[in-house]
C-alpha positions, 0 to 999 in steps of 0.5 A: 473472501470478498473486500471488507468495508472497515468501520473505523470507530473513535472514542466519543471524546475524539474527532479521529482515530490514532493508534499504535499497533505491534501485531502484524495481522491488524487489518492484514486483508484487502479493505477500504473505509471512508476515512483517510489513512495516514500510516507510519511503519516504524518496524516491519516489512512486507508488501503493500497493496494500494489500489493497483500499486504493489511494492515492498514496504519496510521500516520508515515507510510513510503513506497517506491513503485516500477515502475508500481506496482499497489497500492492505499491508501484508507482512512477511511470512516470517512474522507469523512463524513460532520462532519469529524474532522480528518486531512490528511497530506501526502508527496509524491515523484515520480521519474523515476529510471533513472531521474539522467541519464541512467548510474547513477545507474551503477556507482560503488559508487551507488551499495547501491542505485541500490539495494534499487531501485531494492528492490522497485519492491516488495514494501518496508515498513519501519519498523524502524527509519521511523521518520528520513526518513519521515523528509527527504521526507518532506524536499525534498518536501520543498526544491529546486535545488540541495539540493532537489536531495541530500535529495531524495538520502539521503532518499533512502540510509537511507531506504537501511540501516534501517529495512524494509520488502517487501510488495508484494509476489514473485509470484505477477505479475503486468504485466496483460493483460487489460482484466485481470486487469478489472477482478481483479479490479472488484473483488478488488472493490467488496471485499472491499465493501462486506468483512464485510459479507461472500462472496460466491465463486460463487459471485466473479466467476460470477463477473469475468465471470469465472467458480468457478474452473477457477476463483480460478486458475486465482486469484491464478496465478495473486496474488500468494494467494487464494481468501479466504486469500485475503479477510481475509487480507482485514478483518485483515487490517480493524481489525488493524485500529480498534485495533489502534483506541481502541474504540471497544472491541476485540470481537466487532472488530471480528464481525465488520470485517466479522468474525463469531467467535472469534477462527477463528478471532484470528487464521487468525489474527495471521497467517497474523500479526504473533501476537495476536490482543491483542499483536498488540494493545499493540504495537500501542496503 
């Protein structure tokens, strides 16, 4: 499956798209689009893939994704079973940088707004005061007319003054050739499906139709990280979800996520999350 260019459409009477989703499989695949994406996940959990960033998401997540930055939201497997009782509720706004006119961001009064739009090129995760911004996103979906535009601008300006973090590494390149996109997509899909076991370098190199050394250079040049780091981030993202659910012990989570001993799990978790698994769990449970 190759990366999918998503054509976002808006009604003729609207300058940007805003909607509420209640299904877990809406755009649940690796894709990109010209529009920026402002998203609030009110209910639901899973793993978010934004550029070369991989981490868990859950209710309350707020993020701003830049134009043509590859991403997708993979909901947990439990949402797709027949007996699933979990609810999904997502508010998402798609808008082009110049939807208010090509010169709008050049106005001196819009310096702060322009900075937020530019920062979105690396993806933005809101880390503080997400409830205020989430409420504005939900209101934007429900409003009409000029109030709808004003509310979107309020949400973007609020992102500019709250605590946030970039999601994508500086070295990440989104402007791949089509053959490169196909290779990365195959590697991403394969890794997501098999991360619970040890993945040999030879496997993914063969999948990408490259020698092992060529694959290592290719993957590092396109993602800014080694393949080992990439797979471990997938595993840690899964571990974060399990820690939040609080159904398994930390030792059980270690093996469930593809680690073979507790020491390597704790070291990897701390490298990625900058805290121990227990500290992470205490922060969220």
